[in-house]
N, C-alpha and C positions, 0 to 999 in steps of 0.2 A: 509446435507447428510450426508458431512461424520463423522459428530459427532455419527449419528443413524444407520452406518454400523460399528461402532468400540462397540457400545454399542449392536449389534446385537450380535457380537463377547465374548463378556462376560459370557452369558452363558455357552460358548463349553472351556471356559477359567477356571472359575468355578468349571467343569465337572472333566474338565482332575486334575486341581489342588487338588481338591478331594480323585481321583483318585489316583492318586501319594499320596496322603495322608493317602490314607487306605492302601495302599500298604505297606506305613513305620510303619504301627500298624500293618500288619500282620506279614513283616518280624522281629519286632522289639519283638513281643507276643512271635513271634517263638524262637527268642534267647531267649527269657528269661525262655520259654518252656528247653527249651533244658541245663541254666544256675540252672535251680528248677530241672530236671532230674537229671543231674551230683550231684549236692548238694546233693539231697535223694539216691542217688546210695551210694556216699561216704558217711556216715553218719549211712546206712546200713552195709558197710562193715566195717567201724569202733566199732560199735553194738555188730557182728557176731567176732569181735576180743575178743572185749572185753567180751564176753558169753564166747568163746572157750579157754581165757585164765581163766577165772571166772573157768569152765569146769576140766581142767586143775588140778587147786589150791585145789580144793575139790580131786579129783581122790588121788592125793599125798599126801592128810591130811585122804583118808579115807584108803589108804595101807601101811598110820603110826598107824593108829589106829589097824588094821585086824594085824599085826605084832605086837604091842606093849604087854607085858605080855605071848609070845611063848614062845614054849619052844629050847632049841637049839638043835641040836643032839652033842655028844661028839664027834663032827668027828677030824679026823687024820691028823694034817697040817707037812708040811715038812719048815721047816724054810733056809735060804739061804746055807748053809751048806750041804743041805740034809740031816741032822737027822731028823727022824717025835717024833712027841706027839703030849699028847689028845689037846686038845681047851682050855679045861677045865683049862691045868697047865697053860695054859697063861693069866687068868682073874680073877689075887689075884687083888680084893679090883678092884672098877670101873672101866670098860673098855672100851676106843671109838673104836669099831672097823669098821673101811671100809671093804665093805664085792662088792666085784664084781668079774665080769667074763671077759673074752675075746671079750662075746658077745652083751656085756653091751654097752651105751655111751660113752665112752675113754674119750672123750673132756668132758664131764660133772663131768670124775673121775676127770681128769690133772686141769680141772678149780678147783677143790677143793682140789688140794692139800696144794697152799700158803696158803689159811686155816687152814692147820693142823699143816703148820709147826709154823703159828701162835699160835695155840692150843695147839701144841708143851712145846711150849719156857713159855704160860702162863700152863699150866698142869702140867708137865712132858714128853716129849715124853715118859715112860715110862710107858706111863697110851693111849696110844696109839697102835693099833696096826693093818698090813691090811691082808687083807686075800686074796687071788686073786687065781681067778679059771682061769689056762692054759692048753692048752693040750702038750704046744713043754717047755721044759721048758727055752728055748733059748730066745724064744719072751719074760717070766716074768722077766730074766735077762737084756735083751734091756728097760724090762721098766722099771727097778732097776735105766738101769744109768739114763733113761729118765728123772723121777720122781726127781732125785737130792735131793730124802732120806737118808740120815745118820743116824739119832738115831731113825726112825721109822722103827721096824724090820717088813718085810714084809712076810710072810708066805704062800706058796702055798698049795690052798683048793681044795677037785677033787667039779663038778660042781654039783649043791644041796646037799652039804651035811650039809650044815647046818638044813637042812629040812625047811625053811621056804619058802612063799608064794612068799616073794619079791623074790627069790634067786631061784626062775626056774621058775621065770616069766623074768630071767635076768635083771632087773631094781636096779641098783651100789646104795645102801643105806649107812649112817652110822646109828650103831645102839652102844647100851651104853648096855653093861650088865658085870658079876661077875661070881666068880666061882662057882653061882647057875644055870647060864646057863638060865636065865631067859630075853627075852628082856626087860631092863624095859625104855626104848628110840625106838625109828625109825623113822629115815628122811629121805628121799629118795630123791634122789642128780634128779635135774633139773637145769643146765647150762640157762635156760631162765629165770631161778627165782634168778636172785643173794640174791636179801632181803631176800627173803624166805631162803636164804641157808644162811646170817650171820645171821639172825632172829633165826636159830634150833643154832647155832654156843651160841648164849648167854643163848637158856635155856639147854644148857649142861653145860658154866659155874656158869650158879647159880641154879639150881639145885644138877649139881656132883659132883661140886668142888667150893665149896661157897668160899673156902678163896684164891680164882682168879677171883674175878668178878669185879676186876682192869684189865683185860686183854679182858672183853667184848669191852669196847671206843677202844681199841689198832684192833682190829677186825674189826670194823667196820674203822676204816682207811687203813689198810692194803686193804677192799674191794673197 
């Protein structure tokens, strides 16, 4: 009789076990779905970041070719002691020109200064000039002190005086030009892409200062 009673309880036990197992499966699937959703969300964000990075690089290249071969205005620039001269007078032979205004990304500019110093050691600092647009001379002098640039001349220039589209967009950039005032090449600056910047300096050395090709490897090590 006792055996019959225990046997009669078996369906209920099996039912409870099945129900518990079902609940376990439900919660397991829910957790798996949550993990899958998290992974999909992470993948989506990564793809968006890649797309944004690609788009920013495309924008930099597009701007580069908009400025390349453009004619620079023969603007009046001012040396450290306040003497005025025409830009053309400072472009004897190929010159590397860093152009920026106080409204641009100063982080990008300061990030490039160490590269400019290294470049100057390879091609000669006399082949590099900086054109800085500041309304306040005191701010320009502060930049001179903070930059630590001793051998690279810094000239004050008025806003948009070059007539170049990148200048009007307040985007800092490096360009190559000579006394013809034609932009031979242009490289917009962006501190988010250090590799892009190093490659640009290598292009400058290879194309315009071929006698200093050995400096490209040192620029990489300096990065």
